[in-house]
C-alpha positions in Angstrom: -11.8 23.6 -23.0 -9.3 25.5 -20.9 -8.6 25.1 -17.2 -6.4 27.9 -15.7 -4.9 28.5 -12.3 -2.8 31.6 -11.8 -0.6 32.8 -9.0 -1.5 29.9 -6.6 0.4 29.9 -3.3 2.5 26.8 -2.7 5.2 25.9 -0.3 7.7 26.5 -3.2 6.3 29.9 -4.1 3.5 31.1 -6.4 2.8 28.9 -9.4 0.3 28.6 -12.2 -0.8 26.5 -15.0 -3.1 26.3 -18.0 -4.4 23.1 -19.5 -5.9 23.2 -23.0 -7.9 20.2 -24.1 -8.3 19.1 -27.7 -9.3 15.6 -26.9 -11.2 15.2 -30.2 -7.8 15.6 -31.9 -6.1 13.4 -29.3 -4.1 16.2 -27.7 -3.9 17.9 -24.3 -1.5 20.7 -23.7 -0.3 22.2 -20.4 1.6 25.4 -19.8 3.2 25.4 -16.4 4.6 28.5 -14.7 6.7 26.9 -11.9 7.4 28.6 -8.6 10.7 30.5 -8.4 10.9 31.3 -4.7 12.1 27.8 -3.6 12.6 25.8 -6.8 11.7 22.2 -6.5 13.6 19.3 -7.9 10.8 18.2 -10.1 7.2 18.7 -11.0 4.8 15.8 -11.4 1.9 16.6 -13.6 -1.0 14.1 -14.0 -3.0 14.6 -17.1 -5.9 12.1 -17.7 -7.7 11.6 -20.9 -11.5 11.9 -20.2 -12.1 8.6 -22.0 -9.2 6.8 -20.4 -7.0 6.6 -23.6 -3.4 5.9 -22.9 -0.5 8.3 -23.5 1.2 7.7 -26.8 3.8 10.5 -26.7 4.9 13.5 -24.7 6.9 16.6 -25.6 8.3 19.2 -23.2 9.1 22.6 -24.7 9.0 21.0 -28.2 11.3 18.1 -27.4 10.4 14.4 -27.0 10.1 13.5 -23.3 10.3 10.0 -21.9 10.2 10.7 -18.1 6.5 9.8 -17.8 4.4 6.9 -16.5 1.6 6.1 -19.0 -0.1 3.7 -16.5 -0.2 6.4 -13.8 -0.8 9.1 -16.4 2.0 11.2 -14.9 4.7 13.4 -16.5 7.8 14.3 -14.5 9.7 17.5 -15.4 12.6 19.3 -13.9 11.8 23.0 -13.7 14.4 25.7 -14.5 12.3 28.7 -13.4 11.0 29.3 -16.9 7.6 28.5 -18.4 7.2 24.8 -19.4 5.0 23.7 -22.3 3.9 20.1 -22.2 2.0 18.4 -25.0 0.5 14.9 -24.5 -0.8 12.9 -27.5 -3.2 10.1 -27.1 
């Protein structure tokens, strides 16, 4: 399943994302296009597994990422104006 939002107006500028679910394989991926008009200090992304499974690991742009809260199901990333790829394994 894919959920997509493109060119959404935000206070920080236009933003978009695409979430790809492969929950049968224990993976959900998000591709985030952060706003560039007024860059924010961080983006908080909440990705919930439909069966409530806990987050085991997160990578951001292919690198291990530890700035997340498994209990709250949130991942914090610092945008640099470029596309961000987030992979969550359950």
